[in-house]
Every structure is written in C-alpha cells, then in structure tokens.
N, C-alpha and C positions, 0 to 999 in steps of 0.2 A: 647787714643792715638794709642795704638797698633792695634785697629780695623781699624783707618782711614788707618794708614800705610799698613796693610793686602789688604785693598781695593785697594789702589794706587799700590801695588806689582801685584794684580790681574789683574788690567787694563792693565798693562805694559804687562803681560803675554798674555792677551786675543788679543792684537794687534801685538804680536810678529810674524814675518814671513810675514807680509802684504807688500803690494807694497810700501805704504807711510809710514811716521812716526806717532807717536800716536798722536800728536798735529792736524795733519791733520784731522784724522777721529774723534777726540773728538770734534772739531770746527763743523764739518758736523753733528755730532751725536746731539750736544747740540742744534742746530738750527733746526734740525729734530724733536726733542722732544718738542720745543716750538712751531713749526708751527702746529704739531698734537695733541699738549696738552697731551703728554704721560707723564706717571710717573712710576717709578720702585717701586716695593714693597719693596724693601730692598736694601743693597749694593750688594750683590751677584747677584740679578736680574739684577740690572744696568750693573754689568761687562757682564752678559752673553747677554743682549740686546746690548751692545756695541760692543761685539765680533762679534754677527750676523750681526749688522749693517756694520761693517767693511768687513766681508765676503762677503756681498750682494754688497758693494760699489765696490770691487775689480771684483765681477762677472758682475756686469753692464758695468763697464768700459772694460773690455776685450770683452764683447758681442758686444757693440757698436763699436768697433773698426773694427769687421769684416764686416760692411757694409751690413749686410743683410736686408730682406723686413721689418723688424721691429725693434724697439728699446725697451730698458728697460730702467727703471728709480725708484726713490724712491717714496714710498707710505706709507699709513698708516700701512703697513705689513712688512716694511723692518727691523724691530727687530725680525723676527722670522726666525728660520732654517728650514730646510726642514721637520722634524719630526713636529715641531709646526704647520707648515702651513698645511702638510696633515691631521692633526687632526682637524684643524679649518674647513677645505673644506669637510671633510668627515661626519661632521654632519648633513649635508643638505638634503640629499635624503635617505628614509628610505628603504635600500634595492635595488636591481636593477629594474628600471622601466619596468613595464609589460603594454602589448598592449590590451585595454579594450574598445576601440572606437566603436561606432556602425557601422562605416564604414572607409574604407581606401581610402586616397586620393592617386591615384596612377599616374605614369609618363603618361602625356598627349599624346593622338594619334598624335596630331600636335604640334612638339616643336616649330613651327614658331610662335604659338599663345602666346607664353611665352615671355614677354619682356626681353631685355637683361639686365635691371637693375631695382631695386626698392627700394625706402627708404620711409617707411611710417612715418618718422620723420618729413619729407618736406611736408607731406599730412595731418598733424594735428592729427596723429592716436596713437601717442605715448606721455605719460606723462613724466615729467622730471625723471630723474634718483633718485632712491630712495636707502635707505642704511638698510640692514638687521641688521646691528651691531653684537652684540655678542650674536646671536640666530641662530640655524640651521634652519632658516626659507626660504631659497631661493626657495623652492617649492611654497611658497605661493605668493612670488614676481613674479616669473615666470608666475604664474595663473593669478594673476591681470593683468599683461602686456597682455596677449593674450585676457583676457576679455575687457579691455580698448579699445583695437584696435578693436575689434568685435563690441562693443557697439557705437564707434565713427562712424563706417562705417555704421552701420545699422539706427542710429539715429541723426548722424550729431553732437554730442555733446561729447566732451571729458572730461570724468569724471575720476578721481583718486578713485579706490575702495580700500575698506580696507583688508591689509594683517592681520591685528589684529583680525578682524572677522574670518579668516581662522584658525590662530593661537590658538585663545581661543576656537572655537566651533566645527571645523573640526575635531571630534575625536569620539572615540567610544561612549562615554557618550551621545553624541548628534546625533548619527546616521552616523557618517564618519568614516574614516580609517586612518587618518593623526595623527602626534605625536608632534605637536606644534614646539618647539625648538629643539626637538629630531628627526626632520626629517618628510618627507612626500613625496608624488608623486602628480604630476600635474593633471594626469588623475583622481586619488581619489578626488582631490580637485575639478575638473569639476563636477563630480557625486555629490558630496556634496552641491555645489552651486545650483545644480538642485533639489534635495531634499529639501534643505532650502528655496526653493522659491525666491531665489535672495541673494544679498550681500549688505552690508551697505556701505556708501562712507567712504573715508579716513577721510573727516572733520567730520563726525559722529562718527566714531570709528577708533581715530588715533593710530598709532603704537607707542608701548611701549617696546616690549619685546627686542629691540636692546640694552637697558640699563639694564632692569630687568633681561635678560638672561633667562626667563622662560614664559611661557604661564599663562594668567590670567584666572580668572573666565568668562564664557560667558556671555557676555551682550546682554540683550534682548530689550533695551530700544531706541536703534537706529532703523531707518525706513529702511528696506530692499528694494532695487529697484529691483523689480519683473522681469523688463526687461533685466536685466543682468543674469538671470537663464538660463544656457543653456538648450536647448531642447535634446541635445545630444553633443557628442564631437566625431571628425574625427581624426583617426591615419594616419600619413603621410607614405607612402610604405618606409621601411627601406633601407638604403644604395644606395639611388637613388638621385642624384643631381637635376635630371629633375623634379622628384616629388616634392622635396623641393622647388625648384625655382617657380614651379606652384602655390604651397601652399602659398608661401610667396608672390606672386603676387596678391593673393586674400586677405590676411590679415596676421598679426603677429602670430608667432607660438611659442608654448612653446617647448623648447627643453632641453636634458640632455645631460651634457659633462662631461668629464674629466677635472679637473682643479687644481689637486693637485702637478703640476709640478712648479719647481723654476722660470723658464722663464713666466708661466701663472701669478705667483705671482708678478712678477715685471714688465709685460707688460705695456708700455705707449703709442706706437703708430706704425702705419703701420699695414701689413697684417701679421698676426701671422702664420708662416710657420714651427715653431720649433716642436720639438719632443713632441708628446701628445698623450697619449694612448687612450683606450676606455674603461676604467673602470670607469663607469659613476658615479659621485659623487656630481654634482651640477645642480641645475635647472636655467636656464636663459630665455630669450625670444629673439627670432630671429625676426628682424624687417625689413630686406631687404637683398639685394644681390646688387652686381656690379663689378667692376674691379678698381683698384688703381695702379697706377705705373706699369701697365701691369700685375698685380697679380688678378686672380679671387678671389673674397672674399663674404663671409657674413657678414651683420651687426648685431651685437648682443649687446643686453642691459643687464648689469649686474646689481647687487643688492649690491654693495659695496660702493655707493656714487661716486660723481665726482672725488673725489681725487684718485681713481684708474683708470688706463688705460687711454683711450682717452676719458676723461670727463665722465667716466663711463662705456664707450663702449669698445668693442674688435671687430676687424676686423678678422675673421676666415678663412684661407685658404680654396678655394673651387675648387674641382676637384677630379677625381677618384684616383689620386696618394696618398691621404691621408688615410692611415689606410686599404689599400687594398678596398677602395670604400666606407667604413663605416663613412668616414667624418673626417674632422679636431676635434681632441678631442672626436671623437665617435659622433659628433653631428647629425647624419643622422640614427642613430639607435632607437631613442626614441623620437619622435616629435608628438604633436597633437595639434588642436585648437578647440575651442568651436563653436557650431552652436547655434546662437541666434534666 
C-alpha cells in the first residue's frame, strides 16, 4: 500500500506546474500507451514516462499555436525527454560521414535543365516506409532506400532490399566497415554491397534487429541480387541546393542529417523550418523536392515507421538560409547515391 501511495504522489509531482490538471494528461497518456502498445518497466519508469509525455504535450500545444510552416504531434517517441531522444538518435551513424565516392555530382552548368519539382514516390521508385526499431541501423535503411530507387529506375522493378543483410554482414569480419546496431555510414555500405556482389531481398532476409536490438550472425543462404551491386557511388557536391536538386532529379539520394532536436522528434506535418543544426547523427533518404504552401522543401523518407512524422516522411526546408547554405539539419553536407 505504501508503494502505491508513493507512486500516486510521484505522479502528482510529475504533472505539477503543467498547463492542465493531472486527469487531462493521464487520460491522454493511457490512450497513447494503448495505441502504441507501450509498457513501463516499473512504477518509477511509468512516472518518468508520464512526466515526459506531459512536457511534450505542453510543448506541442504551444508550438502549434504559433501557426508556423510545420506542426508537431504525439508519436511513439512522446515518452522521451531531450536526453533520451538524443541518445536514441546518436546510435545511428558511426562518426561523421566522410566523402569516398568515385566522383562528385556538381552543380549543373544549366540550371534550367533541373525541373522545379520531383517526387520519386509518384513514379514508383520508393518502397513503403520501414521501421528500424530499437537498433542504430538508420544507415542501412538509407542505403537500401537509395539502392531500391536506382534499381527500379534501371530495371523497372521496385524491390525491397534487406537491411538485415547489411546489419549482420557489413562488418570487419566480412570485409566491411559498419557496426550493425552500433552505427554505420552509407558510403561504407555502398562499398560493401559492391564487394559482396549484391544484396539479398527483404523477403529472403527479413529485418529482425528492431526487436532483438543487436545484429545477428551473417546468413549466406539467401540469394544475392547481383544487379543491385553498385559499380561505384557518387558524392553530391556539398552545400549546394542546385547540386542536390540535380542529383534528386536523377534518382533518390542517401543523406545524413542532425535529428536530435525536440521539434524533429515530434514533427508531424508541413515544411520543417525550425532550429536544426549540422551535427550529423542520422541517415535517411531524400526522394524528391518541390514547394508546399510557398515553402521550398525536400521530401525525405525516414526509417521510424509510418506513426512518426507525415506517414513516415518529413519535408525539410530548402534554400541557402538554412545553416549558412549547409542545408536544413545539415542535409547538404554528406549525400551520395549508387551507380548500378
């Protein structure tokens, strides 16, 4: 009985000083837990989750009242505070990406040749949004996203390729440089796919690390698709919207961004123009660009499932005003695509 009373007291303290009363947050929190099938480890964990949820609820409400170009909302990460969120994101990239492409995609000589918009989703070159789960494997999802687009454009067939193949096999033991759930880099993964002579399909080598939270033993029983082995990969000229748009007009592009900000955590729709730095910590796939409600933007496919963002996507602001030309969330600093 004393333990129960203590938890009740802690809950009261957790929501003290918030905009609404305790009952308001508890109802929303219980509905959120049920919807996302979340469970607390123990009573104190429950209290901390509720406090973070209440903090985020107030933050979301205050932001959305400002009428900015993007909105925030609850998702599967609503129980995390800023420190927890930062730790979750930073597990994805193993250090700052380096440029190792065989060539550089530069700003085109004639900008008139670059279309005003492009969306590879409408042209059948983008697979459904996937979910990396509790594994720092964003780099593998960014890699497969670019490979899937390049493969469809060359062979006319949209195939979902295996992130688990990269997570389990792209490591030093097997001639690679990446580190499974402890992070990796997309350029390294392109190199490994080349050395490996291809990649297995998702159907033949399904993703499991999202729940196991670790890489498994490299399986060799699946059949590699040799046609998706890149001959090389090309880096996109950094800090150039023109080069990025030109590359995206050609095919989907793997990019690195900074995603450890609260507004990125809770993003739900619109063109993201909020504060976002250039400390690259997350790999995603750019699949197009255009303009929405007067805001120029890039279309970015994430790997946190369809319950995050705009059905799994985020629209990042486009233009030289972002990070002194390095792109919103630093997305123009490290970008590359495979050459099949």
